Structures are given as C-alpha cells and as structure tokens.
Residue frames as qw, qx, qy, qz and C-alpha x, y, z in Angstrom:
[[0.760, 0.247, -0.071, 0.597, -22.12, -21.49, -75.69],
 [0.087, 0.697, -0.099, 0.704, -22.16, -17.83, -74.78],
 [0.659, -0.679, 0.040, -0.322, -23.25, -18.65, -71.25],
 [0.936, -0.205, -0.024, 0.286, -20.54, -21.21, -70.78],
 [0.570, 0.437, -0.077, 0.692, -17.96, -18.80, -72.18],
 [0.209, -0.767, 0.065, -0.603, -19.16, -16.08, -69.84],
 [0.820, -0.561, 0.044, -0.103, -18.94, -18.40, -66.86],
 [0.884, 0.057, -0.040, 0.461, -15.51, -19.56, -67.94],
 [0.343, 0.573, -0.088, 0.739, -14.31, -15.97, -68.18],
 [0.430, -0.753, 0.027, -0.497, -15.87, -14.99, -64.82],
 [0.910, -0.340, -0.184, 0.149, -14.10, -17.74, -62.90],
 [0.645, 0.154, -0.186, 0.725, -10.63, -16.18, -63.17],
 [0.068, -0.611, 0.016, -0.788, -12.09, -12.80, -62.23],
 [0.728, -0.602, -0.119, -0.306, -13.73, -14.25, -59.12],
 [0.885, -0.169, -0.183, 0.392, -10.53, -16.04, -58.19],
 [0.420, 0.395, -0.123, 0.808, -8.59, -12.82, -58.64],
 [0.349, -0.671, -0.020, -0.654, -11.03, -10.93, -56.42],
 [0.868, -0.474, -0.142, -0.044, -10.81, -13.62, -53.77],
 [0.782, 0.054, -0.171, 0.597, -7.02, -13.58, -53.95],
 [0.142, 0.550, -0.075, 0.819, -7.01, -9.78, -53.64],
 [0.594, -0.652, -0.065, -0.466, -9.34, -9.96, -50.62],
 [0.914, -0.300, -0.165, 0.218, -7.15, -12.62, -49.01],
 [0.590, 0.281, -0.154, 0.741, -4.09, -10.47, -49.64],
 [0.155, -0.645, 0.041, -0.747, -5.77, -7.44, -48.07],
 [0.791, -0.557, -0.103, -0.232, -6.87, -9.50, -45.04],
 [0.871, -0.077, -0.175, 0.452, -3.36, -10.89, -44.68],
 [0.332, 0.466, -0.118, 0.812, -1.96, -7.37, -44.90],
 [0.438, -0.675, -0.013, -0.594, -4.41, -6.17, -42.22],
 [0.902, -0.402, -0.152, 0.047, -3.44, -9.07, -39.97],
 [0.719, 0.130, -0.171, 0.661, 0.23, -8.27, -40.40],
 [0.030, 0.601, -0.050, 0.797, -0.52, -4.62, -39.65],
 [0.670, -0.634, -0.063, -0.380, -2.44, -5.54, -36.50],
 [0.913, -0.215, -0.164, 0.304, 0.34, -7.88, -35.43],
 [0.508, 0.338, -0.140, 0.780, 2.93, -5.16, -36.01],
 [0.258, -0.669, 0.005, -0.697, 0.79, -2.67, -34.05],
 [0.837, -0.522, -0.125, -0.112, 0.51, -5.12, -31.16],
 [0.819, 0.001, -0.168, 0.549, 4.28, -5.62, -31.18],
 [0.227, 0.505, -0.098, 0.827, 4.88, -1.85, -31.15],
 [0.525, -0.661, -0.056, -0.533, 2.35, -1.40, -28.34],
 [0.911, -0.359, -0.156, 0.129, 3.96, -4.22, -26.37],
 [0.665, 0.209, -0.159, 0.699, 7.43, -2.77, -26.95],
 [0.047, -0.610, 0.063, -0.788, 6.30, 0.69, -25.80],
 [0.738, -0.592, -0.119, -0.301, 4.67, -0.86, -22.75],
 [0.890, -0.180, -0.172, 0.383, 7.86, -2.69, -21.82],
 [0.424, 0.397, -0.122, 0.805, 9.92, 0.46, -22.37],
 [0.331, -0.667, -0.014, -0.667, 7.56, 2.42, -20.14],
 [0.863, -0.481, -0.139, -0.066, 7.69, -0.25, -17.44],
 [0.788, 0.054, -0.183, 0.586, 11.49, -0.32, -17.58],
 [0.157, 0.531, -0.096, 0.827, 11.68, 3.48, -17.27],
 [0.576, -0.637, -0.052, -0.509, 9.18, 3.48, -14.38],
 [0.919, -0.295, -0.193, 0.178, 11.12, 0.66, -12.68],
 [0.603, 0.250, -0.191, 0.733, 14.36, 2.59, -13.00],
 [0.144, -0.626, 0.046, -0.765, 12.75, 5.71, -11.55],
 [0.762, -0.553, -0.054, -0.333, 11.51, 3.66, -8.59],
 [0.947, -0.169, -0.123, 0.243, 14.55, 1.42, -8.09],
 [0.558, 0.499, -0.209, 0.630, 17.50, 3.77, -8.65],
 [0.248, -0.719, 0.255, -0.597, 16.85, 5.90, -5.52],
 [0.891, -0.412, 0.105, -0.158, 16.62, 2.71, -3.46],
 [0.892, 0.190, -0.108, 0.397, 19.87, 1.41, -4.95],
 [0.252, 0.671, -0.236, 0.656, 21.54, 4.72, -4.26],
 [0.535, -0.665, 0.218, -0.473, 20.36, 4.67, -0.64],
 [0.970, -0.236, 0.054, 0.004, 21.34, 1.05, 0.00],
 [0.816, 0.277, -0.104, 0.496, 24.80, 1.20, -1.60],
 [0.105, 0.725, -0.211, 0.647, 25.54, 4.63, -0.12],
 [0.705, -0.647, 0.082, -0.280, 24.85, 3.22, 3.34],
 [0.936, -0.170, 0.059, 0.303, 28.05, 1.15, 2.98],
 [0.570, 0.474, -0.019, 0.671, 30.22, 4.10, 1.87],
 [0.343, -0.489, -0.289, 0.748, 31.76, 7.01, 3.73],
 [0.220, 0.858, 0.260, -0.384, 30.70, 10.56, 2.91],
 [0.077, -0.641, 0.496, 0.581, 33.76, 11.23, 0.78],
 [0.221, 0.009, 0.899, 0.377, 33.03, 8.23, -1.43],
 [0.282, 0.656, 0.677, -0.176, 29.35, 9.13, -1.68],
 [0.179, 0.872, 0.023, -0.456, 30.07, 12.63, -3.02],
 [0.151, -0.484, 0.687, 0.521, 32.83, 11.33, -5.31],
 [0.246, 0.170, 0.918, 0.259, 30.38, 8.90, -6.96],
 [0.316, 0.612, 0.465, -0.556, 27.52, 11.37, -7.43],
 [0.289, 0.641, -0.286, -0.651, 28.56, 12.40, -10.93],
 [0.332, 0.296, -0.817, -0.366, 28.44, 8.90, -12.45],
 [0.811, -0.168, -0.409, -0.382, 26.64, 5.57, -12.36],
 [0.444, 0.155, -0.755, 0.456, 28.97, 4.56, -9.53],
 [0.330, -0.244, 0.366, -0.836, 26.44, 6.19, -7.22],
 [0.847, -0.040, 0.003, -0.530, 24.14, 3.23, -7.89],
 [0.851, 0.217, -0.470, 0.083, 26.86, 0.58, -7.60],
 [0.767, -0.630, 0.041, 0.114, 28.80, -0.93, -4.67],
 [0.641, 0.582, -0.215, 0.453, 32.09, 0.79, -5.46],
 [0.011, -0.726, 0.422, -0.543, 35.02, 1.80, -3.27],
 [0.205, 0.129, -0.860, 0.450, 35.66, 0.60, 0.25],
 [0.607, -0.437, -0.372, -0.550, 32.45, -0.84, 1.71],
 [0.224, 0.078, -0.794, 0.560, 31.90, -1.28, 5.43],
 [0.397, -0.617, -0.666, -0.138, 29.22, -1.51, 8.11],
 [0.313, -0.087, -0.378, 0.867, 30.51, 1.51, 10.03],
 [0.264, -0.247, -0.161, -0.918, 27.49, 3.59, 9.11],
 [0.671, -0.392, -0.538, -0.326, 25.11, 1.00, 10.57],
 [0.613, -0.301, -0.529, 0.504, 27.05, 0.77, 13.81],
 [0.149, 0.065, -0.130, 0.978, 27.16, 4.58, 13.89],
 [0.419, -0.429, -0.411, -0.686, 23.36, 4.71, 13.60],
 [0.714, -0.496, -0.493, -0.022, 22.88, 2.75, 16.82],
 [0.539, -0.181, -0.328, 0.755, 25.56, 4.80, 18.55],
 [0.042, 0.189, 0.070, 0.979, 24.10, 8.14, 17.57],
 [0.558, -0.205, -0.005, -0.804, 20.39, 7.47, 18.26],
 [0.466, -0.059, 0.823, -0.320, 18.35, 4.79, 20.03],
 [0.423, 0.218, -0.578, -0.663, 17.44, 3.31, 16.65],
 [0.236, -0.113, -0.965, 0.003, 16.39, -0.05, 18.08],
 [0.086, 0.410, 0.652, -0.632, 13.89, 1.68, 20.36],
 [0.338, 0.404, -0.123, -0.841, 12.52, 3.84, 17.56],
 [0.394, 0.138, -0.776, -0.473, 12.06, 0.86, 15.23],
 [0.133, -0.222, -0.932, 0.254, 10.43, -1.17, 18.02],
 [0.220, 0.423, 0.401, -0.782, 7.98, 1.66, 18.69],
 [0.421, 0.335, -0.392, -0.746, 7.08, 1.80, 14.99],
 [0.303, 0.008, -0.935, -0.184, 6.58, -1.97, 14.89],
 [0.011, 0.327, 0.809, -0.489, 4.27, -1.92, 17.92],
 [0.303, 0.467, 0.168, -0.813, 2.21, 0.99, 16.60],
 [0.388, 0.306, -0.583, -0.644, 2.02, -0.32, 13.03],
 [0.222, -0.078, -0.970, -0.052, 1.07, -3.88, 13.98],
 [0.099, 0.397, 0.701, -0.584, -1.60, -2.62, 16.39],
 [0.356, 0.456, -0.039, -0.815, -3.10, -0.25, 13.80],
 [0.371, 0.216, -0.748, -0.506, -3.11, -2.90, 11.06],
 [0.169, -0.157, -0.967, 0.109, -4.57, -5.72, 13.19],
 [0.130, 0.474, 0.601, -0.631, -7.21, -3.61, 14.93],
 [0.303, 0.429, -0.212, -0.824, -7.97, -1.76, 11.70],
 [0.280, 0.058, -0.863, -0.416, -8.60, -4.99, 9.79],
 [0.088, -0.347, -0.897, 0.259, -11.01, -6.17, 12.48],
 [0.126, 0.550, 0.403, -0.721, -12.90, -2.90, 12.99],
 [0.270, 0.433, -0.328, -0.795, -13.05, -1.74, 9.37],
 [0.217, -0.003, -0.904, -0.369, -14.03, -5.15, 8.02],
 [0.011, -0.435, -0.839, 0.327, -16.84, -5.42, 10.55],
 [0.208, 0.569, 0.163, -0.779, -18.10, -1.95, 9.61],
 [0.261, 0.315, -0.616, -0.673, -17.86, -2.82, 5.91],
 [0.113, -0.176, -0.975, -0.079, -19.73, -6.06, 6.57],
 [0.101, 0.527, 0.646, -0.543, -22.52, -4.26, 8.43],
 [0.254, 0.542, -0.103, -0.795, -22.90, -1.71, 5.62],
 [0.316, 0.317, -0.690, -0.568, -22.81, -4.18, 2.73],
 [0.290, -0.063, -0.948, -0.112, -24.53, -7.31, 4.10],
 [0.056, -0.408, -0.777, 0.477, -26.89, -6.34, 6.90],
 [0.045, -0.614, -0.520, -0.592, -30.24, -4.61, 6.39],
 [0.281, -0.618, -0.469, 0.565, -30.80, -1.46, 8.43],
 [0.213, 0.918, 0.306, 0.137, -32.07, 2.03, 7.74],
 [0.093, -0.979, 0.162, 0.084, -29.61, 4.78, 6.96],
 [0.803, -0.268, 0.346, 0.404, -26.65, 2.60, 6.01],
 [0.575, 0.562, 0.273, 0.529, -26.22, 4.43, 2.69],
 [0.094, -0.956, 0.013, -0.277, -26.14, 7.74, 4.55],
 [0.695, -0.643, 0.275, 0.169, -23.54, 6.34, 6.94],
 [0.786, 0.109, 0.351, 0.497, -21.41, 5.16, 4.01],
 [0.330, 0.803, 0.177, 0.463, -21.69, 8.59, 2.37],
 [0.350, -0.919, 0.135, -0.122, -20.58, 10.29, 5.58],
 [0.810, -0.366, 0.327, 0.320, -17.67, 7.88, 5.89],
 [0.669, 0.378, 0.320, 0.554, -16.56, 8.62, 2.34],
 [0.065, 0.948, 0.108, 0.293, -16.97, 12.36, 2.94],
 [0.582, -0.767, 0.195, 0.189, -14.23, 12.19, 5.57],
 [0.791, 0.092, 0.299, 0.526, -11.78, 11.29, 2.79],
 [0.328, 0.756, 0.189, 0.533, -12.04, 14.88, 1.57],
 [0.384, -0.914, 0.061, -0.118, -10.94, 16.30, 4.94],
 [0.554, 0.524, -0.516, 0.391, -7.12, 16.65, 5.18],
 [0.724, -0.390, -0.478, 0.309, -5.67, 15.34, 8.40],
 [0.378, 0.113, -0.215, 0.893, -3.81, 18.61, 8.96],
 [0.269, -0.482, -0.173, -0.816, -7.12, 20.45, 9.40],
 [0.760, -0.527, -0.217, -0.312, -8.18, 18.29, 12.35],
 [0.693, 0.140, -0.530, 0.467, -4.74, 17.64, 13.86],
 [0.048, 0.331, -0.409, 0.849, -4.80, 20.54, 16.35],
 [0.665, -0.325, 0.056, -0.670, -8.35, 19.86, 17.67],
 [0.914, -0.048, -0.401, -0.045, -7.46, 16.18, 17.87],
 [0.469, 0.254, -0.564, 0.630, -4.40, 16.98, 19.99],
 [0.312, -0.368, 0.288, -0.827, -6.64, 18.92, 22.38],
 [0.848, -0.213, -0.112, -0.471, -9.04, 16.00, 22.77],
 [0.858, 0.055, -0.472, 0.194, -6.39, 13.32, 23.26],
 [0.231, 0.351, -0.516, 0.746, -4.80, 15.53, 25.91],
 [0.500, -0.291, 0.260, -0.773, -8.11, 15.43, 27.83],
 [0.884, -0.061, -0.333, -0.323, -9.07, 11.77, 27.34],
 [0.667, -0.565, 0.471, -0.119, -8.02, 9.21, 29.94],
 [0.589, 0.486, -0.642, -0.063, -5.24, 6.73, 29.17],
 [0.919, -0.357, 0.111, -0.122, -4.57, 3.33, 30.67],
 [0.340, 0.675, -0.636, 0.154, -1.01, 2.34, 31.53],
 [0.914, -0.192, -0.352, 0.058, 0.45, -0.83, 32.98],
 [0.095, -0.745, 0.522, -0.404, 2.39, -0.46, 36.23],
 [0.202, 0.259, -0.913, 0.242, 3.83, -2.95, 38.68],
 [0.258, 0.104, 0.757, -0.591, 0.73, -3.12, 40.86],
 [0.411, 0.542, 0.728, -0.082, -1.75, -3.25, 37.97],
 [0.313, 0.591, 0.433, 0.604, -3.35, -0.73, 35.65],
 [0.193, -0.475, -0.247, 0.822, -3.10, 3.01, 36.14],
 [0.250, 0.745, 0.529, 0.320, -5.65, 5.40, 34.64],
 [0.282, -0.471, -0.084, 0.831, -4.51, 8.99, 34.16],
 [0.380, 0.835, 0.259, -0.301, -5.73, 12.02, 32.25],
 [0.233, 0.820, -0.387, -0.353, -4.24, 12.62, 28.84],
 [0.958, 0.168, 0.217, 0.087, -2.92, 10.22, 26.21],
 [0.340, 0.870, -0.354, 0.050, 0.16, 12.19, 25.27],
 [0.035, 0.615, -0.778, 0.127, 3.45, 10.26, 25.20],
 [0.669, -0.066, 0.695, -0.256, 1.73, 6.86, 24.99],
 [0.165, 0.009, 0.879, 0.447, 1.21, 4.15, 22.42],
 [0.239, 0.595, 0.740, -0.202, -2.52, 4.74, 22.66],
 [0.181, 0.793, 0.055, -0.579, -2.34, 8.25, 21.19],
 [0.045, 0.478, -0.673, -0.563, -0.42, 6.87, 18.20],
 [0.079, 0.092, 0.974, 0.190, -2.84, 3.98, 17.62],
 [0.222, 0.516, 0.737, -0.375, -6.44, 4.85, 18.49],
 [0.300, 0.647, 0.036, -0.700, -7.02, 7.79, 16.10],
 [0.293, 0.486, -0.629, -0.532, -6.02, 5.67, 13.08],
 [0.368, 0.041, 0.925, -0.085, -7.87, 2.39, 13.65],
 [0.496, 0.651, 0.545, -0.184, -11.05, 3.40, 11.80],
 [0.188, -0.338, 0.481, 0.786, -10.20, 4.29, 8.19],
 [0.576, 0.514, 0.170, -0.613, -12.68, 5.49, 5.57],
 [0.455, 0.515, -0.610, -0.394, -10.83, 4.02, 2.59],
 [0.015, 0.158, -0.981, 0.109, -10.53, 0.63, 4.29],
 [0.440, 0.315, 0.649, -0.534, -14.24, 0.61, 5.14],
 [0.573, 0.563, -0.126, -0.582, -15.09, 1.46, 1.52],
 [0.323, 0.419, -0.815, -0.235, -12.87, -1.31, 0.12],
 [0.137, 0.026, 0.953, -0.268, -14.35, -3.90, 2.48],
 [0.504, 0.430, 0.434, -0.610, -17.91, -2.76, 1.76],
 [0.522, 0.543, -0.393, -0.528, -17.30, -2.95, -2.00],
 [0.249, 0.290, -0.919, -0.098, -15.79, -6.43, -1.85],
 [0.222, 0.132, 0.872, -0.415, -18.29, -7.85, 0.64],
 [0.536, 0.448, 0.206, -0.685, -21.13, -6.48, -1.47],
 [0.492, 0.446, -0.597, -0.450, -19.94, -8.53, -4.47],
 [0.016, -0.084, 0.988, -0.128, -20.27, -11.81, -2.58],
 [0.411, -0.329, -0.647, -0.552, -23.69, -13.37, -3.37],
 [0.362, -0.304, 0.420, -0.775, -26.15, -12.58, -0.61],
 [0.851, -0.100, -0.354, -0.374, -27.88, -15.92, -1.15],
 [0.563, 0.151, -0.705, 0.404, -25.08, -17.34, 1.01],
 [0.124, -0.194, 0.496, -0.837, -26.31, -15.23, 3.93],
 [0.708, -0.105, -0.056, -0.697, -29.89, -16.36, 3.45],
 [0.829, 0.038, -0.555, -0.064, -28.91, -20.02, 3.36],
 [0.386, 0.164, -0.674, 0.608, -26.72, -19.60, 6.46],
 [0.329, -0.196, 0.327, -0.864, -29.48, -17.77, 8.34],
 [0.820, -0.089, -0.288, -0.487, -31.93, -20.57, 7.53],
 [0.771, 0.043, -0.598, 0.217, -29.44, -23.02, 9.07],
 [0.613, -0.743, -0.254, 0.084, -29.36, -20.91, 12.23],
 [0.639, 0.078, -0.103, 0.758, -26.06, -19.09, 11.68],
 [0.180, -0.850, -0.241, 0.432, -25.62, -15.72, 13.36],
 [0.389, 0.916, -0.072, 0.061, -24.26, -12.64, 11.63],
 [0.304, -0.768, 0.560, 0.065, -20.96, -13.15, 13.44],
 [0.740, -0.051, 0.655, 0.146, -20.74, -16.71, 12.08],
 [0.646, 0.698, 0.283, 0.121, -21.46, -15.48, 8.55],
 [0.103, 0.959, -0.262, 0.023, -18.82, -12.78, 8.91],
 [0.369, -0.675, 0.638, 0.025, -16.08, -14.90, 10.48],
 [0.626, -0.094, 0.770, 0.088, -16.61, -18.27, 8.76],
 [0.620, 0.571, 0.521, 0.133, -17.98, -17.33, 5.34],
 [0.300, 0.951, 0.055, 0.057, -17.15, -13.77, 4.29],
 [0.284, -0.838, 0.440, 0.151, -13.67, -13.37, 5.80],
 [0.674, -0.183, 0.652, 0.296, -12.23, -16.61, 4.30],
 [0.596, 0.596, 0.472, 0.258, -13.44, -15.45, 0.86],
 [0.127, 0.986, 0.049, 0.097, -11.74, -12.05, 1.18],
 [0.792, -0.329, 0.094, 0.506, -8.04, -12.82, 1.50],
 [0.499, 0.355, 0.209, 0.762, -6.79, -10.46, -1.28],
 [0.137, -0.829, -0.202, -0.503, -8.86, -7.58, 0.07],
 [0.684, -0.718, -0.037, 0.123, -7.51, -8.07, 3.58],
 [0.741, -0.091, 0.151, 0.648, -3.96, -8.11, 2.17],
 [0.280, 0.597, 0.241, 0.712, -4.59, -4.91, 0.22],
 [0.367, -0.862, -0.139, -0.322, -6.08, -3.10, 3.20],
 [0.791, -0.507, -0.004, 0.343, -3.21, -4.31, 5.38],
 [0.623, 0.143, 0.161, 0.752, -0.65, -2.80, 2.99],
 [0.079, 0.659, 0.205, 0.720, -2.41, 0.54, 2.51],
 [0.565, -0.799, -0.133, -0.155, -2.90, 0.76, 6.30],
 [0.827, -0.324, -0.008, 0.459, 0.67, -0.21, 7.12],
 [0.539, 0.415, 0.103, 0.726, 2.37, 2.37, 4.89],
 [0.097, -0.766, -0.003, -0.636, 1.00, 5.56, 6.52],
 [0.756, -0.650, -0.047, -0.068, 1.24, 3.99, 9.98],
 [0.845, -0.130, 0.029, 0.518, 4.91, 3.10, 9.51],
 [0.441, 0.357, 0.116, 0.815, 5.76, 6.45, 7.88],
 [0.256, -0.885, -0.371, -0.115, 3.76, 8.60, 10.30],
 [0.510, 0.159, -0.204, 0.821, 5.70, 11.78, 11.13],
 [0.125, -0.511, -0.036, -0.850, 3.47, 14.82, 11.77],
 [0.695, -0.558, -0.257, -0.374, 1.18, 13.25, 14.38],
 [0.823, -0.332, -0.290, 0.358, 3.87, 11.68, 16.61],
 [0.408, 0.273, -0.132, 0.861, 5.87, 14.90, 16.32],
 [0.290, -0.548, -0.079, -0.781, 2.88, 16.73, 17.86],
 [0.772, -0.494, -0.097, -0.388, 1.88, 14.28, 20.59],
 [0.922, -0.195, -0.164, 0.290, 5.15, 12.60, 21.60],
 [0.001, -0.927, 0.306, -0.216, 7.75, 14.50, 23.57],
 [0.685, -0.520, 0.510, 0.010, 9.48, 11.60, 25.31],
 [0.240, 0.592, -0.700, -0.318, 12.34, 10.12, 23.31],
 [0.265, -0.132, 0.951, -0.090, 11.54, 6.58, 24.44],
 [0.525, 0.461, 0.646, -0.308, 8.12, 6.69, 22.70],
 [0.322, 0.671, -0.254, -0.618, 9.13, 8.19, 19.36],
 [0.898, 0.305, 0.317, -0.017, 8.71, 6.14, 16.15],
 [0.716, -0.055, 0.373, 0.588, 11.36, 5.53, 13.51],
 [0.373, 0.708, 0.336, 0.497, 10.28, 8.30, 11.13],
 [0.238, -0.964, -0.005, -0.116, 10.69, 10.98, 13.80],
 [0.755, -0.486, 0.239, 0.370, 14.12, 9.55, 14.63],
 [0.675, 0.467, 0.239, 0.518, 15.36, 10.66, 11.21],
 [0.040, 0.951, 0.025, 0.306, 15.53, 14.28, 12.36],
 [0.690, -0.663, 0.181, 0.228, 18.27, 13.38, 14.86],
 [0.769, 0.035, 0.330, 0.546, 20.72, 12.87, 11.98],
 [0.339, 0.713, 0.227, 0.570, 20.27, 16.41, 10.65],
 [0.402, -0.916, -0.014, 0.002, 21.32, 18.06, 13.90],
 [0.457, -0.699, 0.413, 0.363, 24.84, 19.47, 14.24],
 [0.096, 0.530, -0.693, -0.480, 26.98, 17.71, 11.59],
 [0.891, 0.205, 0.163, -0.370, 24.92, 15.37, 9.37],
 [0.265, -0.369, 0.848, 0.274, 26.71, 12.17, 8.34],
 [0.645, 0.304, -0.252, -0.655, 25.14, 11.16, 5.05],
 [0.411, 0.186, -0.890, -0.074, 26.32, 7.58, 5.21],
 [0.044, 0.136, 0.839, -0.525, 24.52, 7.14, 8.52],
 [0.488, 0.308, 0.150, -0.803, 21.42, 8.86, 7.14],
 [0.605, 0.274, -0.586, -0.465, 21.38, 6.38, 4.25],
 [0.261, 0.067, -0.942, 0.198, 21.89, 3.48, 6.64],
 [0.241, 0.218, 0.644, -0.693, 19.02, 4.59, 8.86],
 [0.571, 0.336, -0.139, -0.736, 16.81, 5.11, 5.80],
 [0.487, 0.204, -0.816, -0.236, 17.65, 1.58, 4.66],
 [0.057, -0.038, -0.902, 0.426, 16.74, 0.14, 8.06],
 [0.360, 0.346, 0.506, -0.704, 13.31, 1.77, 8.12],
 [0.545, 0.397, -0.333, -0.659, 12.59, 1.04, 4.44],
 [0.191, 0.212, -0.950, -0.125, 13.40, -2.69, 4.41],
 [0.270, 0.220, 0.843, -0.410, 10.35, -3.78, 6.49],
 [0.524, 0.530, 0.135, -0.653, 8.00, -2.04, 4.04],
 [0.426, 0.481, -0.642, -0.418, 9.66, -3.71, 1.05],
 [0.006, 0.108, -0.989, 0.103, 9.58, -7.14, 2.72],
 [0.402, 0.352, 0.654, -0.535, 5.88, -6.85, 3.55],
 [0.543, 0.565, -0.118, -0.610, 5.03, -5.73, 0.02],
 [0.296, 0.386, -0.831, -0.270, 7.01, -8.59, -1.55],
 [0.138, 0.041, 0.954, -0.262, 5.24, -11.10, 0.68],
 [0.353, 0.526, 0.653, -0.415, 1.75, -9.81, -0.15],
 [0.109, 0.392, -0.367, -0.837, 2.22, -8.42, -3.64],
 [0.086, -0.150, -0.891, -0.419, 0.22, -11.19, -5.36],
 [0.068, -0.617, -0.752, 0.222, -2.82, -10.64, -3.16],
 [0.032, -0.612, -0.098, 0.784, -2.41, -6.87, -3.49],
 [0.096, 0.242, -0.584, -0.769, -2.29, -6.97, -7.30],
 [0.089, -0.307, -0.921, -0.222, -5.12, -9.51, -7.48],
 [0.033, -0.653, -0.609, 0.448, -7.36, -7.32, -5.34],
 [0.058, 0.571, -0.111, -0.811, -6.62, -4.17, -7.35],
 [0.076, 0.081, -0.776, -0.621, -7.13, -6.02, -10.63],
 [0.058, -0.462, -0.885, -0.002, -10.47, -7.39, -9.43],
 [0.007, 0.681, 0.372, -0.630, -11.58, -3.93, -8.34],
 [0.052, 0.419, -0.398, -0.815, -10.59, -2.46, -11.71],
 [0.073, -0.137, -0.881, -0.446, -12.55, -5.10, -13.64],
 [0.055, -0.599, -0.770, 0.212, -15.66, -4.63, -11.50],
 [0.003, -0.644, -0.150, 0.750, -15.44, -0.86, -11.79]]
C-alpha cells in the first residue's frame, strides 16, 4: 500500500517536472527564434544602408547628368539631388561629344580592356593550370614568387617600366604591311602587354584548378589525352564561375586605368576614357557634362557586372567555403 501510494504521489511530480522542462525548452526555442529574427533584421538593415551608400552616388551622377549646373547646385541641399527633378535634357551628353573626342576615348578603353581580359584569361589560366595540375620541380617556389609580387605597389615599378617600354620594339600596321619601330609609347601595346599576366588571377585559377579531382587527369592521360586537351576540354568547361570572376576583377582596373596611360600616352587619339576626364576640369568645368561623361564610362562596368554577377558571387562563395 505504501509503495503504491508513493508511486501515485510521484506521478504528478514527474509530470510537473516534464511540463516544466517542456516549458523551458519552448521558452528557449522562442528565444532562439527571436534572436534569429533580430539578427535577420539587423542584417537587412545593414544591407539596406550599404546599398544606399553604394547606390546614392550613382543616382546623383545619373540624374545630375540630365540637369544644368544651376539645377544641380539648387538640389544639393535636399533629396532632390537623387531624383529626376527640374527641366531634364540631353544637352550635357551632346556637350560631352562636342568638348572632347569621347567616342575615341571610349573606343580606346574598350580595345585595351577587351584585349587585357581575353589574353589575361588565356595566359593566367594556363599558368594556373601548370602550377596546380602538372608535376614539375619548383612550382611551389614559382607560385610563392608570383604571390610575392602582390606586395609590390605598381607605383614603385612604374618609372622603370616606362624606361623599358620606351626601349622595346613595337609592331604597327601600315598600308604596306607591318612596321617595327623602337619604343612602345603611344600605342595600344604599351597599355595592354604589361597587364596581361596578373598574380591574383594566377592564384585564383591555381586554387580552383587544384580542387578539381586529379584522377580525371590520370584517366585522360591513360586514354592518350595531352595536357592541352585536359586543359581545354576538361578543366576549362568546369571553371565557368572562376573565369567570370577573374574577368570582372581584370576588367575593372583595366577600364579605370589612369596613372599608366597618363605616363605613356601623349597622343590624344590613343588616350583611354579615364584620362579623358581631366579635359572637363580645364578652364570652366561644366558639372552637368562631367556627370554625363562619368555616366558614360560607368555604364559598361555596371552592365558587365549585372551580366556576370551570379557566376561572380558563386565563385566567391565557393572560395569562402573552401577556405
């Protein structure tokens, strides 16, 4: 009887303990859910603030390119600066092409940028492939030396580089054929060749190619495939996001290059778009035209990024997870 009574009395106590534990667990779950909501809300707020910081200058530039200077300065003290207010026109854009040879500058930048990106993808991917997939002595030392060049600012080698490109021969197309002359100054070659090989691009390719299973190479070699076949038909098709990422990070400095062409280009017909900006600050600067020219040279970068943003983000995300 005593045992049964004890058991009967213990049952409510056990049930109460279980109910208390369930209540505590439910409370912890609600707390975790609330913490996740707060973290998500803070993340969204941070993203919105960062987006505004990035987008508002672009909005100001684009909308100001359709306003005259008087309207631009009148709107500076309010949110109207970021809105299409007042009388809008395309006069600033027509003024850009009247004041400077903008079409020529933009064409030069397109030629230089496309050449650097295309040749850079080929050369840097082949170097990365050789370092990560092929077996040869000293490849780790070579990779270390390549990465060491990332610590050398371009400004420290710019002057010696100008001396060397002034001595190297350049090839130019003339009516009767090719003409070889001394010095690469005032040519496309001097704006392209020094920037084809890129240490960061080589490192990214080597890292990605090294993550592809090497058993694929062994199987291909058994079937008689050459290293070029493995590179072009196996590795490259598997590396689309990495190629897109390298293309973007190569395109940005090539398109925005200012110091180097300012040092090696004296002829107006060979100057890129970034150097053309200085024309608008001579004599009387017209800010509407400056904004219009800035819009013209910024749009190609935005278009390229929008087209390749998925591959770019996917490649960076994959690198972050592996690291």
